[in-house]
C-alpha positions in Angstrom: 30.4 -34.2 -4.6 26.9 -34.1 -6.2 25.9 -32.0 -9.2 24.5 -29.2 -7.1 27.7 -28.8 -5.1 29.9 -28.7 -8.2 27.9 -25.7 -9.6 29.3 -23.3 -6.9 32.9 -22.6 -6.3 32.4 -21.1 -2.9 29.7 -21.1 -0.2 29.4 -17.3 -0.7 28.5 -18.0 -4.4 26.1 -20.7 -3.2 24.3 -18.3 -0.8 24.0 -15.7 -3.6 22.4 -18.4 -5.8 20.0 -19.3 -2.9 18.9 -15.7 -2.8 17.9 -15.8 -6.5 16.2 -19.2 -6.1 14.2 -17.9 -3.1 13.0 -14.8 -5.0 12.1 -17.0 -7.9 10.1 -19.4 -5.7 8.2 -16.5 -4.2 7.4 -14.9 -7.6 6.2 -18.3 -9.0 4.0 -19.0 -6.0 2.6 -15.4 -6.3 1.3 -16.3 -9.8 -1.2 -18.7 -8.1 -1.5 -17.4 -4.5 -2.8 -13.9 -4.0 -1.3 -12.1 -1.0 -0.3 -14.2 2.1 3.3 -13.0 1.5 4.5 -13.5 5.1 2.9 -17.0 5.3 4.6 -18.0 2.0 8.0 -16.7 3.1 7.8 -18.4 6.5 6.7 -21.7 4.9 9.7 -21.6 2.5 12.0 -20.7 5.4 10.7 -23.7 7.3 11.3 -26.1 4.4 14.9 -24.9 4.0 15.3 -25.2 7.8 14.1 -28.8 7.7 11.1 -27.8 9.9 7.4 -28.3 9.8 4.5 -25.7 9.8 1.2 -25.5 11.6 -1.3 -23.2 9.8 -4.1 -21.9 11.9 -7.1 -20.4 10.2 -10.7 -20.8 9.2 -11.6 -22.9 6.1 -11.5 -21.4 2.7 -8.2 -19.4 2.9 -6.4 -21.4 0.1 -4.3 -23.5 2.5 -4.6 -26.6 0.3 -3.8 -24.6 -2.8 -0.7 -23.1 -1.1 0.7 -26.6 -0.3 -0.1 -27.9 -3.8 1.7 -24.8 -5.4 4.7 -25.2 -3.1 5.0 -28.8 -4.1 4.9 -27.9 -7.8 7.6 -25.1 -7.6 9.9 -27.4 -5.5 9.4 -30.4 -7.8 8.3 -32.6 -4.9 5.7 -35.3 -4.4 2.6 -34.2 -2.4 -0.1 -36.0 -0.5 -3.1 -34.6 1.4 -4.5 -36.4 4.4 -7.9 -35.3 5.6 -8.0 -35.8 9.3 -11.4 -37.0 10.6 -12.6 -38.4 14.0 -12.5 -42.0 12.7 -9.1 -41.8 11.1 -6.7 -44.6 12.3 -2.9 -44.4 12.6 -2.6 -47.1 9.9 -4.5 -44.8 7.5 -1.5 -42.5 7.7 1.6 -44.6 8.0 0.4 -47.8 6.2 -0.3 -51.3 7.2 0.9 -54.9 6.6 -1.2 -57.4 4.6 -0.9 -61.0 3.7 0.1 -61.4 0.0 -0.7 -64.3 -2.3 2.3 -66.2 -1.0 0.9 -65.9 2.6 3.8 -63.5 3.5 3.4 -60.1 5.1 3.8 -57.2 2.8 3.9 -53.6 3.8 1.5 -51.2 2.0 2.9 -47.6 2.2 0.5 -45.0 3.6 0.2 -41.4 2.3 2.9 -40.3 4.7 5.4 -41.6 2.2 5.7 -38.4 0.2 7.9 -35.3 0.3 5.2 -32.9 1.3 2.3 -33.9 3.5 -0.8 -31.6 4.0 -2.3 -32.8 7.3 -5.7 -31.1 6.8 -7.6 -30.2 9.9 -5.2 -32.1 12.2 -7.2 -31.2 15.3 -10.3 -33.0 14.0 -8.8 -36.4 14.9 -8.1 -37.9 18.3 -4.6 -37.7 19.9 -3.8 -41.3 19.1 -4.0 -40.6 15.4 -2.3 -37.2 15.7 0.6 -39.0 17.4 1.1 -41.3 14.4 2.8 -38.3 12.7 5.2 -37.7 15.6 7.9 -40.3 14.6 7.6 -39.3 10.9 8.1 -35.6 11.7 11.0 -36.1 14.1 12.9 -39.2 12.9 11.9 -39.0 9.2 10.9 -42.7 9.5 8.0 -44.9 10.6 7.9 -48.2 12.4 5.3 -50.9 11.6 5.3 -54.3 13.2 8.9 -53.8 14.4 10.2 -52.8 11.0 11.6 -49.3 10.4 10.9 -47.6 7.0 12.8 -44.5 6.0 10.9 -41.6 4.4 12.0 -39.9 1.2 13.9 -36.6 1.8 13.2 -33.8 1.9 10.2 -34.4 4.1 7.9 -31.6 5.2 4.6 -31.6 7.1 2.2 -28.7 6.7 -0.7 -29.1 9.1 -3.8 -27.0 9.2 -5.8 -26.4 12.3 -9.3 -24.9 12.8 -9.5 -22.2 15.5 -9.8 -24.2 18.7 -13.1 -22.6 19.7 -14.9 -24.5 16.9 -16.8 -27.6 17.8 -15.5 -31.2 17.2 -11.8 -30.3 17.7 -9.2 -32.1 19.9 -6.4 -29.7 21.1 -3.0 -30.9 19.9 -0.8 -32.3 22.7 2.3 -30.1 23.7 4.7 -32.9 22.4 3.0 -32.7 19.0 2.9 -28.9 18.9 6.7 -28.8 19.8 7.5 -30.7 16.6 6.3 -27.8 14.5 8.9 -25.1 13.8 6.3 -22.4 12.9 2.8 -21.7 14.0 1.5 -19.4 11.3 -1.9 -17.6 11.6 -3.7 -17.2 8.3 -5.8 -14.1 8.2 -8.6 -13.0 5.9 -7.4 -11.3 2.6 -7.7 -7.6 2.3 -10.5 -6.1 0.2 -8.3 -5.6 -2.9 -6.8 -9.1 -2.5 -10.2 -10.7 -2.3 -11.3 -8.8 -5.4 -8.3 -10.3 -7.2 -9.0 -13.8 -5.9 -12.6 -13.6 -7.1 -11.6 -12.2 -10.5 -9.0 -15.0 -11.0 -11.2 -17.9 -9.8 -14.4 -17.0 -11.7 -12.9 -16.1 -15.1 -12.0 -19.7 -16.2 -8.3 -18.7 -16.6 -5.9 -20.8 -14.4 -2.3 -19.7 -13.5 0.4 -22.4 -13.3 3.5 -22.2 -11.3 6.7 -23.5 -12.8 9.2 -25.9 -11.2 12.2 -24.0 -9.8 14.1 -26.6 -7.8 14.5 -30.3 -7.4 15.0 -32.5 -4.3 18.8 -32.6 -4.7 19.1 -28.8 -4.8 16.7 -28.5 -1.8 18.8 -31.0 0.2 21.9 -29.0 -0.7 20.5 -25.6 0.3 19.2 -27.2 3.6 22.8 -28.2 4.5 24.2 -24.9 3.2 22.1 -22.7 5.6 23.2 -24.8 8.5 26.9 -24.0 7.7 26.4 -20.2 8.2 28.4 -18.9 11.1 26.5 -17.3 14.1 28.0 -14.6 16.3 28.1 -15.2 20.0 25.9 -12.3 20.8 23.2 -13.5 18.4 23.1 -16.9 20.0 23.0 -15.3 23.4 20.0 -13.2 22.3 18.1 -16.3 21.0 18.8 -18.4 24.1 18.1 -15.4 26.4 14.8 -14.7 24.7 13.6 -18.3 25.2 14.8 -18.4 28.9 12.8 -15.2 29.6 9.6 -17.3 29.0 10.4 -19.8 31.8 8.3 -18.8 34.8 9.9 -19.0 38.2 13.5 -19.1 37.0 16.2 -16.5 37.6 16.1 -15.4 33.9 12.3 -15.1 33.7 10.8 -11.9 32.5 8.3 -10.2 34.9 5.5 -10.8 32.4 6.4 -14.5 32.3 5.9 -14.8 36.1 2.7 -12.8 35.9 1.0 -14.2 32.8 2.5 -17.6 31.9 1.9 -21.2 33.1 4.6 -22.7 30.9 7.6 -21.5 28.9 9.4 -22.7 25.8 11.9 -25.6 25.8 15.4 -25.9 24.2 13.9 -26.8 20.8 12.7 -23.2 20.5 16.3 -21.9 20.9 17.5 -24.4 18.2 14.7 -23.3 15.8 15.4 -19.6 16.5 19.0 -20.0 15.3 18.3 -22.2 12.3 15.4 -20.0 11.3 17.5 -16.9 11.6 20.2 -18.6 9.4 17.7 -19.4 6.7 16.1 -15.9 6.9 19.5 -14.3 6.7 20.6 -16.4 3.7 17.3 -15.7 1.9 18.0 -12.0 2.2 21.6 -12.1 1.0 23.4 -12.1 4.4 26.2 -14.6 5.1 25.6 -14.6 8.9 22.4 -13.9 10.9 22.0 -11.0 13.2 19.6 -10.2 16.0 17.0 -8.8 13.5 16.9 -12.2 11.8 16.1 -13.9 15.1 13.3 -11.3 15.8 11.9 -11.9 12.3 11.2 -15.6 13.1 10.6 -15.4 16.9 6.8 -14.8 16.8 5.8 -18.0 14.9 8.4 -20.1 16.7 7.4 -19.1 20.2 3.6 -18.7 19.6 2.7 -22.3 20.3 5.4 -23.0 22.9 4.2 -20.8 25.7 1.0 -21.3 27.7 -0.9 -18.3 29.2 -2.5 -18.5 32.6 -6.0 -17.4 33.6 -4.8 -13.9 34.5 -3.5 -13.3 31.0 -6.8 -14.5 29.5 -8.9 -12.5 31.9 -6.9 -9.3 31.1 -7.1 -10.0 27.3 -3.3 -10.4 27.0 -2.6 -12.4 23.8 0.3 -14.7 23.2 1.7 -12.4 20.5 1.6 -9.4 22.9 3.5 -11.4 25.4 6.2 -12.3 22.9 6.5 -8.8 21.6 7.0 -7.6 25.3 9.7 -10.2 25.8 11.6 -9.0 22.7 11.7 -5.4 23.8 
């Protein structure tokens, strides 16, 4: 039993403590980040679900600041990798060099950190994008036949420019599927932008305090997985994913009409673990269907592919998902 486990007599007490820690994390982040409440909440849910996040938005919306702030409040190490067209896989995972004794020595790349900001991930070719695949899934990297384990917790937050911009390489489906959430960052409201400008041009700088450490994060990650799930909630999650699969007996009419491709089993897994974390963060000891709905949009958004008919009629991915949830 580690120190964190010994703090709490029961799992109910531990969930209650998690609620308080989650609130404290959000309030500390809000001292630095103006608005973006939904993005902050979903990013924290992803971390405690042991998932990764893909942020889609134009430059200048404080994506880097968000990751930096989350690293500070969670007491974790943080590295930023700027993805460019000439970036090589070894620039991410590291490389072997000959040392002074003429023996190969592994030099760790920036991926050896708790939180990785993969900035503008779709600016680099697929070969380099794929260098993150093993790290994200296996929490390890392999170089010259040797496997190196990454420090836990490990979390990738990748940013992506809107795909219409020039000089971008669409992420392969296998890479997209590794991300738990696809979060769309929108422009701030007028009042929020006024506050951003006032804060950033006055010379004053807000600092977020550390709220958790890596041991506590690992403990809470295991805690949320222990939450029981009712049969009807699991059936709803799996049923929602199966509705996206065109040409099957469970397909929704809109899936047959507007989709080329549906979501795989990983979507069902993420819906349940995401619902568990969402429930725990809001003081519930078991998730319900509303918790599944709360995380469904960012989980399914990048796992279904529209056909030309949907694009021609202006049916968005979000509209499709909302129709499936009715």
